[in-house]
N, C-alpha and C positions, 0 to 999 in steps of 0.2 A: 756931740760925744762927750760924755762926763765920766771921770774916772771911777772906779768902785768907790772909793772913799767917801764921793759925793752923794751916793745913794742912799736912800733911807730905808735901811734893811731891818726888818724885825727879826728876831731870835728864830732859828731854826727848829723845826719839829724833829726830835731825835729818838729813835725808838730801837728795839733790837730786832735784829735780823732773825731771831728765831721765832718772832710772832706769826701767828698766821696771817694771810692776806685779808681774811675778814677782819680780823682785829686791827691791822694798819689801815683798811679802808674805813674803818669806824672813826679811828682816830683823826684821818684826814679830813672825813665830813665835819666832826666834832671842831676841830680847829681851822675849817674853810680852807685847807690847803690842797694845793694840786701835787705836791710832792713832800716826801719826807726822808730824811737822812737816816739810814741804819747803821748800827755799831754791832761788832760781834763781841763774844763773850768777855774779851780783854778792852772793851771800851774804844776800840780801834773803828775809824770810819771804815766800814766794809762795802757800802754801796748806797745806791737812792732808789727809791720806788715812787714812780710817776701814775697818775690816774691813767695815762696813757698805755703803761705797762701793764696796769691791771686789765685794762680794757683787751690790749692784744695778746698779752702773755697768759692771761688766766682765762677771761670769758670767751674770747674769740676760739681760744685752743680747748675749750670745754673741760678745763680744771674744776676741781671743786675748792673753792677759795678758802673754806674752813679748815681743809685739810692741807692746803699747799703753804708752805712756809715762804715768807717774804725772801728769804735767802735764794730759794730756787728760782725765783723769777725777777729780781732786781737786777739793776744796772750795774755791775762791778766796778771797782777803782775808778770813780768818778774824779773828774777834773776839778780842782779847786783854784780859787783865787784869793789872794790877800788884799786886804785895805789898804 
C-alpha cells in the first residue's frame, strides 16, 4: 500500500460539462484517457465522465452522443483525495 503522495500522477484532463458526449469522447481518445473531470461555468468541479459512463449511460441507453451533454450523463459530486 502506497500513499497517494507517492503515486506518479499526471495532470487530469479537465473539460466543460456543457460539451457534448461526442466532444468529450474525442478528447478522451486524443489524450488516451479513460476518464475526464468536468467543470461548470464557474470553473467548479461538477463531475467525472468515464468510458464506462459513455458505454452504459449513452450507447446502451440509445442516446445520441452528439446531442447529449456530458452534464446529463456524468457522475456528479465525485470524491476527491489530496496528496
